[in-house]
C-alpha positions as CSV (number, residue, x, y, z in Angstrom):
1,X,78.4,110.0,129.1
2,X,77.9,106.2,128.6
3,X,80.5,104.5,126.5
4,X,80.6,100.7,126.8
5,X,83.4,98.5,125.4
6,X,81.8,95.2,124.4
7,X,85.1,94.0,122.9
8,X,88.6,95.3,123.3
9,X,91.8,94.6,121.3
10,X,95.3,94.0,122.6
11,X,96.6,96.4,125.3
12,X,99.0,99.2,124.8
13,X,101.6,97.3,126.8
14,X,101.3,94.2,124.6
15,X,101.7,96.4,121.5
16,X,104.7,98.2,122.9
17,X,106.5,94.9,123.6
18,X,106.1,93.9,119.9
19,X,107.4,97.3,118.9
20,X,110.7,96.9,120.8
21,X,111.5,93.7,118.8
22,X,110.8,95.5,115.5
23,X,112.9,98.5,116.4
24,X,116.0,96.4,117.2
25,X,115.6,94.3,114.0
26,X,115.3,97.3,111.8
27,X,118.3,99.1,113.5
28,X,120.5,96.1,112.8
29,X,119.4,95.9,109.1
30,X,119.9,99.6,108.4
31,X,123.4,99.6,110.0
32,X,124.4,96.6,107.9
33,X,123.2,98.2,104.7
34,X,124.8,101.5,105.6
35,X,128.2,99.7,106.1
36,X,128.2,97.0,103.4
37,X,125.8,98.4,100.8
38,X,125.3,96.0,97.9
39,X,126.6,93.0,99.7
40,X,124.3,93.4,102.6
41,X,121.3,94.2,100.4
42,X,121.9,91.0,98.3
43,X,122.2,88.9,101.4
44,X,119.1,90.3,103.0
45,X,117.0,89.9,99.9
46,X,118.1,86.2,99.6
47,X,117.3,85.7,103.3
48,X,113.9,87.3,103.4
49,X,112.6,87.0,99.9
50,X,114.8,84.1,98.4
51,X,115.6,86.6,95.7
52,X,119.1,87.3,94.4
53,X,119.1,88.0,90.6
54,X,122.0,89.2,88.6
55,X,120.4,92.7,88.5
56,X,117.7,93.8,90.9
57,X,116.8,96.6,88.4
58,X,114.4,95.7,85.6
59,X,115.5,96.6,82.1
60,X,113.1,98.3,79.7
61,X,113.0,95.1,77.7
62,X,111.9,93.2,80.8
63,X,109.2,95.8,81.6
64,X,107.9,95.7,78.1
65,X,107.7,91.9,78.2
66,X,105.9,92.0,81.6
67,X,103.3,94.5,80.4
68,X,102.7,92.5,77.2
69,X,102.0,89.4,79.3
70,X,99.1,91.1,81.1
71,X,95.4,90.8,79.9
72,X,94.1,93.8,78.2
73,X,91.4,94.2,80.9
74,X,94.0,94.4,83.6
75,X,95.9,97.2,81.8
76,X,92.6,99.0,81.1
77,X,91.7,98.8,84.8
78,X,95.1,100.1,85.9
79,X,94.8,103.0,83.5
80,X,91.3,103.8,84.7
81,X,92.4,103.9,88.3
82,X,95.5,106.0,87.4
83,X,93.3,108.5,85.6
84,X,91.2,108.9,88.7
85,X,94.2,109.4,90.9
86,X,95.9,111.7,88.4
87,X,92.8,113.9,88.0
88,X,92.4,114.4,91.7
89,X,96.1,115.0,92.2
90,X,96.1,117.6,89.4
91,X,93.3,119.4,91.1
92,X,95.2,119.4,94.4
93,X,98.3,120.6,92.7
94,X,96.4,123.5,91.2
95,X,95.5,124.6,94.7
96,X,99.2,125.1,95.6
97,X,100.0,128.6,94.3
98,X,103.2,130.6,94.4
99,X,102.6,134.0,96.1
100,X,104.3,137.4,96.4
101,X,103.0,140.2,98.6
102,X,104.2,143.8,99.2
103,X,104.1,144.1,103.0
104,X,105.6,147.6,103.2
105,X,106.5,150.0,100.4
106,X,109.2,148.2,98.4
107,X,109.3,145.1,100.7
108,X,108.3,141.9,98.8
109,X,107.8,138.6,100.5
110,X,106.9,135.4,98.7
111,X,106.9,131.7,98.6
112,X,107.6,129.2,95.8
113,X,106.4,125.6,95.5
114,X,109.4,123.4,94.4
115,X,109.1,119.7,93.7
116,X,111.5,117.4,95.5
117,X,114.2,116.2,93.1
118,X,114.6,112.5,93.8
119,X,111.9,110.3,95.5
120,X,112.0,106.6,96.4
121,X,108.6,104.9,96.3
122,X,108.1,101.6,98.2
123,X,105.2,99.4,96.9
124,X,104.6,96.6,99.4
125,X,104.1,93.0,98.3
126,X,104.1,90.1,100.7
127,X,100.9,88.1,100.5
128,X,99.2,90.7,98.3
129,X,100.6,92.5,95.2
130,X,99.7,96.1,96.1
131,X,99.1,97.4,92.6
132,X,97.3,100.5,93.8
133,X,100.2,101.6,96.0
134,X,102.1,102.3,92.7
135,X,99.4,104.8,91.7
136,X,99.4,106.5,95.1
137,X,103.1,107.0,95.3
138,X,104.8,106.9,91.9
139,X,102.0,108.6,89.9
140,X,101.3,111.2,92.6
141,X,105.1,112.1,92.8
142,X,105.3,112.6,89.0
143,X,102.1,114.6,89.0
144,X,103.7,116.8,91.7
145,X,106.6,117.4,89.3
146,X,109.3,115.1,90.9
147,X,112.1,114.8,88.4
148,X,113.3,111.2,89.2
149,X,111.3,108.4,90.9
150,X,112.9,105.2,92.0
151,X,110.3,102.4,92.7
152,X,110.9,99.2,94.7
153,X,108.6,96.2,95.2
154,X,109.4,92.7,96.5
155,X,109.0,89.5,94.5
156,X,105.9,87.4,95.5
157,X,106.8,83.8,96.1
158,X,109.8,84.1,93.8
159,X,107.9,85.6,90.9
160,X,107.7,89.0,89.4
161,X,104.5,90.9,90.4
162,X,103.6,91.8,86.8
163,X,100.6,94.0,87.5
164,X,102.5,96.1,90.1
165,X,105.4,96.5,87.7
166,X,103.0,97.7,85.0
167,X,101.4,100.2,87.4
168,X,104.8,101.5,88.4
169,X,105.8,102.0,84.7
170,X,102.5,103.5,83.6
171,X,102.7,105.8,86.7
172,X,106.0,107.2,85.4
173,X,108.7,105.4,87.5
174,X,112.2,106.2,86.2
175,X,113.8,103.1,87.7
176,X,112.1,99.9,88.9
177,X,113.8,97.4,91.3
178,X,112.5,94.1,92.5
179,X,113.5,94.5,96.1
180,X,111.5,94.4,99.3
181,X,111.4,95.2,103.0
182,X,113.8,97.2,105.1
183,X,116.6,96.5,102.7
184,X,114.8,98.3,99.9
185,X,114.3,101.4,101.9
186,X,117.9,101.3,103.1
187,X,119.2,100.9,99.5
188,X,117.2,103.9,98.4
189,X,118.3,106.0,101.4
190,X,122.0,105.1,101.5
191,X,122.6,104.2,97.8
192,X,123.1,100.6,96.8
193,X,122.7,98.4,93.7
194,X,123.3,101.3,91.5
195,X,120.6,103.5,93.1
196,X,121.7,107.0,93.8
197,X,120.5,108.1,97.2
198,X,117.0,109.7,97.2
199,X,115.8,112.8,99.0
200,X,112.6,111.3,100.3
201,X,111.0,107.9,100.7
202,X,107.2,107.3,100.6
203,X,104.8,104.4,100.6
204,X,103.0,102.1,103.0
205,X,104.2,98.8,104.4
206,X,104.3,96.5,107.4
207,X,105.5,97.4,110.9
208,X,109.2,96.8,109.8
209,X,108.8,99.2,106.9
210,X,107.2,101.8,109.0
211,X,109.9,101.5,111.6
212,X,112.6,101.8,108.9
213,X,111.1,105.0,107.7
214,X,111.1,106.3,111.3
215,X,114.7,105.5,111.8
216,X,115.7,106.8,108.3
217,X,114.0,110.2,108.9
218,X,116.6,112.9,108.8
219,X,118.8,110.9,106.4
220,X,115.9,111.3,104.0
221,X,112.5,112.8,104.2
222,X,109.4,110.6,104.7
223,X,105.8,111.0,103.9
224,X,104.4,109.6,107.2
225,X,104.6,106.5,109.4
226,X,102.0,104.2,107.7
227,X,101.8,101.1,109.8
228,X,99.2,98.3,109.8
229,X,95.9,99.2,108.2
230,X,93.2,100.5,110.5
231,X,89.5,100.9,110.0
232,X,86.8,102.5,112.1
233,X,83.2,101.9,111.1
234,X,80.7,104.3,112.7
235,X,77.1,103.2,112.5
236,X,73.7,104.0,113.9
237,X,70.4,102.0,113.8
238,X,69.9,102.9,110.2
239,X,72.9,100.7,109.1
240,X,72.7,97.0,108.4
241,X,74.9,94.4,110.2
242,X,76.0,92.7,107.0
243,X,77.5,95.9,105.6
244,X,79.2,96.8,108.9
245,X,80.8,93.4,109.2
246,X,81.9,93.2,105.6
247,X,83.6,96.6,105.8
248,X,85.4,95.7,109.0
249,X,86.7,92.4,107.6
250,X,87.6,94.1,104.3
251,X,90.4,95.9,106.1
252,X,91.2,93.3,108.8
253,X,92.3,91.0,105.9
254,X,95.4,93.3,105.4
255,X,97.2,91.5,108.2
256,X,96.9,89.9,111.7
257,X,97.7,93.2,113.4
258,X,95.2,95.4,111.6
259,X,92.8,97.1,114.1
260,X,89.1,97.0,113.1
261,X,86.8,99.1,115.4
262,X,83.1,99.2,115.4
263,X,81.5,102.3,117.0
264,X,77.8,102.5,117.3
265,X,74.8,103.9,119.1
266,X,72.7,100.8,118.1
267,X,72.6,98.1,120.8
268,X,71.1,95.8,118.1
269,X,74.1,96.2,115.9
270,X,76.6,96.0,118.9
271,X,75.1,92.8,120.0
272,X,74.8,91.1,116.6
273,X,78.1,92.3,114.8
274,X,80.2,89.5,116.4
275,X,78.0,86.7,115.2
276,X,77.8,88.3,111.7
277,X,81.6,88.6,111.5
278,X,81.8,84.9,112.6
279,X,79.4,83.9,109.8
280,X,81.3,85.8,107.1
281,X,84.7,84.4,108.3
282,X,83.4,80.9,107.5
283,X,83.5,81.7,103.8
284,X,86.0,84.6,103.5
285,X,89.1,83.4,101.6
286,X,91.3,85.6,103.7
287,X,89.8,84.5,107.0
288,X,93.2,83.2,108.2
289,X,94.4,86.9,108.5
290,X,91.1,88.7,109.0
291,X,90.0,86.4,111.8
292,X,93.2,86.8,113.7
293,X,93.1,90.6,113.3
294,X,89.5,90.7,114.5
295,X,90.2,88.4,117.5
296,X,93.3,90.3,118.7
297,X,92.6,93.9,117.5
298,X,88.9,94.1,116.9
299,X,86.8,96.3,119.2
300,X,83.1,97.0,119.7
301,X,82.1,100.3,121.4
302,X,78.6,101.2,122.2
303,X,77.7,104.9,122.9
304,X,74.4,106.6,123.9
305,X,74.7,109.6,121.5
306,X,76.1,110.7,118.2
307,X,78.1,113.3,120.1
308,X,79.8,110.6,122.2
309,X,80.6,108.7,119.0
310,X,82.3,111.8,117.6
311,X,84.4,112.2,120.8
312,X,85.5,108.6,120.8
313,X,86.2,108.7,117.0
314,X,88.4,111.8,117.4
315,X,90.3,110.1,120.2
316,X,90.9,106.9,118.1
317,X,92.0,109.0,115.1
318,X,91.8,106.1,112.8
319,X,93.3,105.8,109.3
320,X,90.0,104.9,107.5
321,X,86.7,106.0,108.9
322,X,83.4,104.8,107.4
323,X,80.2,106.7,108.3
324,X,77.1,104.5,108.1
325,X,74.6,106.8,109.8
326,X,71.5,108.8,108.9
327,X,73.5,112.0,108.7
328,X,77.0,111.4,107.5
329,X,77.5,115.1,107.0
330,X,77.6,115.6,110.7
331,X,80.9,113.8,110.9
332,X,82.3,115.6,107.9
333,X,81.5,118.9,109.5
334,X,82.6,118.1,113.0
335,X,85.2,115.3,113.0
336,X,88.9,116.4,113.2
337,X,91.1,113.4,113.5
338,X,91.1,110.9,110.6
339,X,93.1,109.8,107.6
340,X,90.2,109.6,105.2
341,X,86.4,109.7,105.6
342,X,84.0,107.5,103.6
343,X,80.6,109.0,103.8
344,X,77.5,106.9,103.4
345,X,76.7,103.3,102.3
346,X,77.5,103.9,98.7
347,X,81.2,104.3,99.2
348,X,83.7,102.3,101.2
349,X,87.4,101.9,102.1
350,X,88.1,99.6,99.2
351,X,87.0,102.3,96.7
352,X,89.6,104.7,98.3
353,X,92.2,102.0,98.5
354,X,92.0,101.0,94.8
355,X,90.3,103.2,92.4
356,X,88.2,106.3,93.4
357,X,91.1,108.8,93.2
358,X,92.0,109.8,96.7
359,X,95.3,108.6,98.1
360,X,95.4,105.5,100.2
361,X,98.7,106.1,102.0
362,X,97.3,107.5,105.2
363,X,98.3,108.1,108.9
364,X,98.0,105.3,111.4
365,X,98.6,104.8,115.1
366,X,96.8,108.1,115.9
367,X,99.1,110.2,113.7
368,X,95.9,111.6,112.1
369,X,95.9,114.0,115.1
370,X,98.7,116.0,113.4
371,X,99.0,115.0,109.8
372,X,97.0,114.1,106.7
373,X,97.9,111.4,104.2
374,X,100.1,111.3,101.1
375,X,99.2,113.8,98.4
376,X,101.0,116.0,95.8
377,X,101.8,118.5,98.5
378,X,104.0,116.0,100.3
379,X,106.3,116.0,97.3
380,X,106.6,119.8,97.2
381,X,108.8,122.1,99.3
382,X,107.2,125.5,100.0
383,X,110.2,127.8,100.3
384,X,110.2,131.5,101.1
385,X,112.1,134.5,99.7
386,X,112.3,138.3,100.4
387,X,113.3,141.3,98.4
388,X,113.5,145.0,99.3
389,X,113.5,147.6,96.6
390,X,113.2,150.7,98.8
391,X,116.1,152.3,100.7
392,X,113.6,153.8,103.2
393,X,112.1,150.3,104.0
394,X,115.5,148.6,104.3
395,X,116.6,151.3,106.8
396,X,113.2,151.1,108.7
397,X,113.4,147.3,109.1
398,X,117.1,147.6,109.9
399,X,116.3,149.9,112.8
400,X,113.8,147.5,114.3
401,X,116.1,144.5,113.6
402,X,119.1,146.2,115.2
403,X,117.2,146.7,118.5
404,X,115.7,143.2,118.5
405,X,119.1,141.6,117.9
406,X,120.6,143.6,120.8
407,X,117.9,142.2,123.1
408,X,119.1,138.7,122.3
409,X,122.8,139.5,122.3
410,X,123.3,138.6,118.7
411,X,125.8,141.4,117.9
412,X,126.8,140.0,114.5
413,X,123.2,139.9,113.5
414,X,122.9,143.5,114.8
415,X,125.7,144.6,112.6
416,X,124.0,143.2,109.5
417,X,121.1,145.5,110.3
418,X,123.2,148.5,111.3
419,X,125.2,148.2,108.0
420,X,121.9,148.6,106.0
421,X,120.8,151.5,108.2
422,X,124.2,153.3,107.5
423,X,124.0,152.6,103.8
424,X,120.4,153.4,103.2
425,X,119.5,156.1,105.8
426,X,121.0,159.3,107.0
427,X,119.8,158.6,110.5
428,X,122.7,157.9,113.0
429,X,122.7,154.3,114.4
430,X,122.5,154.1,118.2
């Protein structure tokens, strides 16, 4: 096996050092909101976003005014994207079926799919108004059947993010708050500013948002720990360097800590990608972020074979994986660890992020080894039930259960079984 790293990103030790600082900051903020509720949230919003309105919740009149202020084309584009997301989510929802089976005569086991009651959706802002994240969280939750959705998004430079608000409303949000960061997640989890505590929080965000979700898990459910955006571009000699570089930088622009990895069997591409990225950074409007991300977290990995690329890709377990090879189907058939696959040159991560219909909230930091991304199923609890309609079967299961409970020393459990045997069988209990 010949795997050569032509460029490496920051080490695991450097990343861990940054994580410790984030963990402590988030812990302090969550404790403050849990104790002081509204007062703490207002102070934190003023500190981090310079935002302290009379009411953080938007009224229906404000929402209507904001939507009316948007160009017709913007609203049409939002509705088109939401139609794609809704259609795919509906197809996924249809795949989740309630079942009931008779495992023994008169013994019925089943499961039901029940939507979560109250969900908090965080839609990040910061430098970019993440309009698409409203489709992915709010709309998907409502398609799953969630009864009440609270949506939070931060102001952007002191202004209301109109397109994001429109997307939240059109997606079906029941309450919309202009509130960002850790304090928004804490308000939804603990209850503040008139928000009743939610059962689950979903949505992407920066490292602080991801850490807040990690620390809040248990108090509420979470979808997954979605940290800084990641992209892995897998290419062979059939790919062109311009497209490879464009698709790497297209995700690196998310932020200075976004990993962008180039994995190839082509020495030509491996040796020219750096120069092409440099050329594109000269004119890319977001080069201040994308350039830092590539400098600190970009990687170039050269392999001898497609099989080696597959092994490396599965180990990286990236959030977004683009396949720019002669046979993209090979990776669809064989790759196991990824958030989402983008197969062939005609598609790309931006399509998935914004409009094509699949969900863009995806696992990062190698979480793709054990979970997929956000989808309607994340908003649904699959719960089981059992029913026995036969005396004989109740007694039969009771006999086995009694002996198994005795092995473990659970005598109260054993008596539950024995009682049924006595009631529903003439056989003596031993």
